[in-house]
N, C-alpha and C positions, 0 to 999 in steps of 0.2 A: 802695438805697432811693430814691435820686434818679431812677434809671431807671424804677422802679415808678411813682412819682408822676408822672413826665413822660409816660408812655405810658398812664396810665389814661384811659378815655373820660370826660372831664369832663362833657359834656352828659348822658350816661346816668347818671353818678353823682349829679349835682345833682337831676335830675328824679326819680330813684328815691328820694333822700333826702327830698325835699319830699312825695312821695306817701306814704312811710312815716310822716312827721310828721302829715299830714292824716289818715291812717288811724288813728293812735293817738288823735288828738283825737276822731274820730268813733266809735271803739270806746268811749271814755269816755261820750260823749254818748248813744250808742245803748244802752249797757248799764247805766247807773247805776240806772234805775228797776227793771229786771228783777232786777238783783243784789240790791237791797234788798227788793223786794216779793215776789219769787218764790223766791229762794235764801237770803234772810235773812243776807246778807253785806254787807260795806261797799260803798257805791256806787262806790268806787275799785277794787274787787276785780279786775275784768277789765282795767282800765287798767294797774294795776301788773303784772299777769301778762303783758300784751302788751308792756309796756315791758321786762320781763325777757327775753322772747323776742327782742325787737329788739336789745337790748344783747348778749345771748349770740350771736345771729346775726352781729352786727357784729364781735365778737371773732373768731369763726370765719372771717369773710370777710377780715379783716386778715391772718390766717395764710395763708389759701388763695391770695391774690393773690401771695404770696411764693414759692409752690411751683411749680416748672416743670411743664409739662404732661406731660413724660416720666415724672414720678413718679406722676401720676394714671393714666397708661396702665399703668404697672408693676403697680399695685394694683387695677386695674379688675375683673379676674377675681375676686379675693378679695372685693371689695365686692359683686359680683353674687351670689356664693355665699352670703355672709352675709345679703344681702337676701332671697333666696328662702327660706332657712332660717327667718328671722324671720317670714315670712308663713306658712310651714308650721306653725309652733308656735303661732300665734294661737288656733286652736280649743282648745288645751289650756291655754295660759297667759294668753290675752288677756282683756280685760274687755269686756262688752257695753254699748254706749251707743246709744240710739235704734235698737234692734233689729239692730245690727250689731256683730260681735265684731272690731273693727278696731284696737284699742288695747292697749298694754301700760301697766299702771298702775305708774309709777315713783315714786309718792308725791308728789314735787314737781310733776310734770306727767304727762300721758298722752302716750305716744309712738305715732304712727301710722306703721308701717313702709311702708305702701303709698304714702305721700307721698314718702318717701325713695327708693322704688323707681323713681319716675318719673325722677328726676335720675340715679340710678345706671344705669338702663337707657340713657338718652341717652348718658352717658359711655362705658359699656361697648360699646354697639353701634358708636359712632363709632370707638373704639380698635380694635375687632375688624375692622371693614371697612377701616381704614387698614392694619393688619398683613397682611390677607389680600387686598389689592387685586389682586395678580397671579394669584390663584387663584379668581376669582369668575366663572368661565365654566361652572360646573356647579352642580347643585342643592345638594349636601351642604354645602359651605362657605358658599354664598350664603344658605341658609335656616336654617342652624344658629342664628343669633341669634333668628330668629322662633320656632323651637321652644323655645329656652330661655326667652325672654320669655313665650311662651304658657303655660309652667308657672306663672310668677308671675301671669299674668292669671287663670288658673283659681283660684288661691288668693284673689285679690282678689274675684272674682265670688262665691266661696263664702262670703264673710264675712257677709252679702252687702253689696257696695258697688258698686251699678250705675254711679253717676256716675264714680267713680275707674276702674272697669273700662273704661268708654267712653273716657275721656281717655287711659288707658294704652294702649289699642288704637290710638288715633289717633296717639300718639307713636311707637309701634312702626312703624306703616305709613308715617309721614312720614320717619323715618330710613331705612327700607328704600328708599323711593322715590328719595331723593337720594344713596343710596350708590353706589359704583362697580360694583355688580352689573350684568351685561349686561342691556340693555333688554328683550330677548325673554324673559328669565327673570322680569323684573319683571312684564311683562304677563301671562304665564301664571300667576304667583303671585297676582296681583290677581284674575284670573278665578276661580281656585280659592278664594281667600279670600271673594269675594262669594258664591260658591256655598255655602260652609260657613255664612256668616252667614244666607243665605236659608233653608237647611235648619234652622239653629238657631231662626230665627223661627217656622218652621212647627211645629217640635216644641214650642216655648214656648207658642204660642197654641193649638196642637192639644191640649195637655194642660191648657188653661184657666189657664195661668200658674202651675201648681203648683210650678215651680222657683223662683218668686219669693215673697217675703213679701207678705202682704195689703197692707201699706203701699206697697210698690213697685208692685203692680198698680194701686192707686188712683192713684198719681202718673202711671202710664203711660196711663191711660184717662180720668182726670177733670180734665186740666189746662185744657181749653177751657171757656169761660164759668165761671170760678171763683166769681164772685159769685152764681151760681145755687146754689152749694153752700157758702155762707158759714159755715154751722154745722158743716160737715164737712171734706171734703178740699180745698175751695177757700178755706179760711179765710185762710191766709197770703198767697197771691197776691192775693186780693181786697183785703185790708188794705194790701198794698203799692201797689195802684192808688190807694187812697184817700190814702195818704201822698204819692205823687207828685202827685196832683191838688191836695192841700193846699198843696204847695210853690210851685206856679206858677213864674214866671220867677226870682223873687228869694228865695223861701223864707220860712219863718216865723221864721227867726233861729236861731242856734246854741243848741241845748239846748231848743228850743221844740216839738219833735215831740210830737204827741198819740198817734200810732200806736205809739210805744214803750211806752205805758202798758198793757202786757199784751195789746194787740190783736195785735201780732206777737210770738209766744212768745220768739224769740231774735233780736231785730232787729240784734244786733251781729255776726251770722255771715252766713248766706246772703242776707239781705234788707237788708244795710246800705246798699246803693245807694239804696233807697227812702227811708231815713232821711236820707241825704245830700241828696237832692233836696227832701225835705220841709223840711229846716232851712236849706239853703243855696241852694236853687232850681235850676231847670233849667239856668241859665247855668253854674253850677259843675258840674252833672252832665254837660253837654256838654264842658266844659273837661277833665273827668276822662277822658272817652273820647278826646279829642284828645291828652292826655298819654300814654295807653296806646299810641296810634298812633305817637307820637314814640319811645317806648321800644322798640317792636317794630322801627321803622325803624333805630334805632341798633344794635340787636343784629344785625339782618340785614346792616347795613353792615359791622360788624366781621367777621362770618362771610364776607362776600364778599371782604374784604381779607386773609383768612387765607392763609398760605403752605402750609397743609396741608389735606388732605381732612378730617382729624379735627377741626380747628378749625372748618371750615365746617359740618360735620355737627352739632357740639355747639351752635353758635350757632343753626342752623336749628331743631334739636330744642327748644332752650329758648324760641325765639320761638313755636313751635307750642304748647309747654307753657303759656306765659302766655296766648297768644291763645285757646286752647280753654277755659281756665278763665273768661276774660272772656266769651266767646261763650255758653257753657253757662249761666253764672250769669245774665247779662242776658236771654238769650232765655227762660229759665225764669221770671225775675222778671216779664217782660211777657206770660207765658202763651202764648208761641209754641211752646215745647217743654215736656215734663214737667219739673218741678222735681226735681233729683237731689241736692241738698245739696252743691253745689260752691261753695267759697269764692271771693270776688272778690279778685284779687291786690292787695296793698298795703293793702286796706281792711278785710277781714274779720278777726275775731278767730280765732286758732288758732295754737298753738305749732309743731306739726310743719310746717304749710304755710308759715308765716312764715319759719322757719329754712331750709326747702328753697328758698323763693324767693330768699332772700339768698345761699344757696350757689350757686344757678343764676346769679345776677348776678355773683357773684365769679368763677365759671368764665369767663363772658364777658369780664370785665375782665382775667383772666389771659391770655386769647387776644389781647386788645387790646394788652397789654404785650408779648407775644412777637411780635406783628405789628410793633410799633414798633421793638423791638430788632433783629429780622431786617432790617427796612428800613434801619436805620442801618448795619448791617454791609455791606449791599449797596452803599450809597452810598459807604462808605469804600473798598470794593474798586474802585469806578469812579474 
């Protein structure tokens, strides 16, 4: 236990903890009005649920940092199989929320398997490429992870969950790019992948977007000038603009948001950054972005110091996982890309995403611990 505590990345741990605390406070502030007025539940409803997810995730993390990476590698294949099966069963056993059948109703909370698949795929691809690093000079072993992950991606798209599908695809591509696969195979695969994406886009728009739900088509085509569509598809983004404008530099004060009074339907999820800026000001909003940059830097630093390709790929994949969530959420919030319902790390309410984020950080910390232990052994040998 002393070795574990000694080699934890303390800066990453402290900043992550502080962000989770801020997120919990903001979930309460952003959700209390909606909980009481729209859902007829206690104003503390989402606060207590999020606290439950955080505590549960913390318990899982405490166990995970004590487990050697070789154990994760041993069971990574099984985790990938279970993950794909859980996605395949969603059309039959899942529940539909916001026009997507992406959840299992476990009574206590809803489980979203596609969130867990992001972390499982990062771990599985990293372990696979480490095991096969001597046989990555031809297509079959090199592209096998792409093919298997593509099956999971199809099930995610079919839910339909366009935001998660995009993020999942970026994660797969990122792990493949930094893997030990031969460079010429990577280039050829990227050209083929871009061709498939272009063909898919032609088919999608050539069929008038019939492969997507009406709501998704609206998001893809109506994200610009949202305030011109205030009473329809631009409602949420336009009201987020108003919230940010209200906040100014120093904010209206914690709990004093006006846009959470049903102007933003679910201000504690995708649009929580707007409430943060409205209540705490642009200064805190910028500080939050700087904290994200620091966390990404620490994760990449741990990956760079890893003694194994597996550790480096896992850290890189998790950095991409966090970064793409931040980028897609904030770019959608500011109307620069379509809003796709992607939560903001550490801040947004959500059980599956919160637990997955904690699991991802626990994996990074485990790699940091093993980096430290290996370094100590090398120093003793000298």
